[in-house]
N, C-alpha and C positions, 0 to 999 in steps of 0.2 A: 704453648706460647702465651705469655702474660698479656692480658688485655689492658689497655691504658686507662679505661674508664669504668672499671669493674664496680658495679653497684652505685654509680653516680646516677643522678636524676636530671634529665634534660627536658625542657619545654621548647618545642619548635612551632612557630607560627607559620601558617601557609604550608602545612604538612601534607596536604592532599596530593600534591604533584610537584614536578619540577625540582628546583633546588631544595625546597623544604622536605620533600619525600626522600630525596637522595641523601640529604644531611641526616635525617632521622635514621635511615638504614645504616649509614656509616657509623653513627654514634652507637647504635645497637650492636654492631659488629665488635665494637671495642668494649662492650659490657654495660653500657648505660641503659637504664630504664627510660621509657619515652612517654611524653605527654604531647599528643598531636592536637593542634589548634587550627581551625579553618572554618570558613563559611560553607565550604564544600565537604563532600563525604570523604572521610579518611579511612574507610574500612579496607580499601585495597592496600594502602600503605601499612596498616596494622597487620594484615595478613602476610604481607611480604616480610615485615620485621619478625613475625613469629615463625616464619619459615627459616629465617636466619638462626634464631635461637628461641625455641618454644618457652623457655623460662623467662624471657624478657617480659616485663610488665608493661603493658601499653594502655593508656587511657586516651579517650577521644573527647574533645569539646568542640561543639559547633557553636561558635560565638562570633560577635562583631568586635574586633579588637579596638575599635574606636570608642567603645563604651566602657567607662571605668568600672562600673559594678560587675560587668561580665568578666573583665580582665582580673579583677581582684578575686572573684569567685574561683577562677582557674588556679591562681597562685595559692590561695589559701587551702583549697581542697587538695592540691598537689602536696603541700606540706603535711596535711592531715594523713594522706595516703602513705607517704614515704618518710616523713620526718625532716626533710630538707629539700632544697632546690640547689643544684650545683651549676647548671648551665642553662642559659636562655639564648635561643637563636631567634632573633627578631628578623624574620624573613618575609612575612606576608606583605604583599604590596599590590598596587595597581599602577597602570601606566597608560595615561592618555597620550595620544599622538597628534592631537590637534596643535596647530601652530599658534603663535602668540596672537595673531589677528583673529583667529577663530575660537580661541580658548573661552569657555564659559565659566561662570562662577561654580556651577555644579561640578564640572570636571576638575577645576582647580582645587576645590576643597576636598573632593574625593581622594585625589592623590596626596595632598598635604596631610589630611587627617589619617588616612590609612598608613602611609609610609612613615610619617614623622610622629604623629600623635600616638599611633599604636606602639611604636618603639619606645617612646617616652613612658607610656602607661605601664607596659610590661617591665621595663627596667626599674621604674620607681617601685612598683608593687613587689618585685622580687628582692630588690636590695633592702628596702625598709619594710619590716624589720628583719626579714629572714636571712639574707646573706650577711647582713651586718652582724646579726647575732651569732652566726656560725663562723664568722671571720674568714669567709672564703666564698668564691663564686666566679664564674666566667660569663660575661655578657658579650655576645657576638652579634653585631648588627650588620645585616646585609645592605650595603649601600649600592653604589654603581659608579662606573667611570663617568656616567652622565653628571654626577654630582661633583666631579673633579674638572671635567673639560666641557661641560655644557651640552653633552649629548653627542654620541658619535654620528657621523653622517651616514645615512642610509642611501641605498641606490634608488629608492622610490621617493617620489615627491607628489604629495596629494594636491588636488585642486583646492581652492578656497572653500573652507567648510568641511573638507574631507580629511580623514586621517592619513598622514604620510607615514613613511617608514621610520622616521626619526622620532625618538622619544621627545615628548613635549616639554614646555617650560615648567609646568607644575611638577612633573616627574623629576626634572633636573634640580629644581629648587628644593623639593622634599628630600632627595638623596644627598644634596649638599648639606641640608639641615641635619640629616642623620650623621654625617661625618663630623660636623661641628659638635653635635650633641655627644657623640662618642668620645671626643677629646675632652669635653667638659666633664663628663661623668668620670673618665679615667683619672683626672686630676683630683676629683672629689673623693673617690672611694679607694684609691690605692692604699692609703693608710689603714683601711679596713680589711686588707687582704683580698680585695676584689679586683679583677682585671676586666677592662672594657676595651674591645677592639672592633674594627670594622673590616669587612671584605667587600671590595669593589669589583664586581664582575664586569667583564666586557660583553660582547655579543655571545649569548648562550642559547643553545637550542632548547627552547621551552614553548609552552602554549602561547605565552605573551609575544614571542618573536616569530611564531609560525607565519610563513608567507612573506616575511620581511626580507628584502634583498640587500644585505649589508655589504658595503665596500670593505673588504678585508685588507685594508692598508695597514698591515701589522707584521710583526716578525714571524709569528706562527700562523701559517695560512690555513686556518680552519676555524669554524665556530667552536666555542667551548661547549662543554657538557655540564649538566648538573653535578655529575660526579667530580669534575674538576673543582667545583666550589666546595663540595662536601669534604674533599681531602683537606682543604684549608680550614674548614670548620673543625674537623677533628684535631688538627694541630692546635688551634686556638683554645679548644676545650681541654686539652691535655696538659699535663705538668710540663711538657716541653716548652710551653709558652709562658711559664710562670714569671719570667722577667720581661715580658712584652705587654705593654699597655698603651692605649691612646694611639695605636697605629692603624693605618689603612693599608691593607694588603691588596694590591691590584692583581686580580686573576683574570687577565684580559688578552693573553697572547701577544702582549707587547703593544697593544693599540693605544695605550696611554703612557708610553715612555715619554718622559718630559724633562 
């Protein structure tokens, strides 16, 4: 059976676990070589990918995606290794759950810089000059329904100064920024043969949501899985989405039907 991404090259940020790891494995199953980026150890993800296909090439970078020089190093070395970059999955993120009254400058800038600046840096570095030169590429930005609806309501409410179950204002603002940036980039680079889209997950079972008691007031009465998001990533990475750009695909069980 033909694989949809044979010999493509994908960079996935936040590849150590959760949505990033699931997306990397799903892309590898379709034939893509993989570059894993994270501050955490990605060795387990690498091992699992090479169990899927021992011939898949996997590189690991332990970097801070908020730092331009480190991002550019990953992108440039990926091109040196493979000759091209076909797919960027901007997934790495942080999520403070402090409310507006308790939000600190530190937590605000952590979420904004990781979620939004990291997406900007990797997109810019991959597109110019590499994707522009090859006249192709897929940018896939993981946003959130928090960036659409201001954060889903959780069943938990923290006391003042404590973290509640609801994602905080910095997270919502950063993910809303990712959505706006996605649309802006899509309009800029479509004529270059590059697609830029976003996936907005709803409540997903990951380390970030562990212990949170979400009110599943939605059509599909379960938490999502990283694999649910990974399936959407593969679609946007494949030729099946060649006429799709600037879109936000909500993978949320219907929690953000609007």
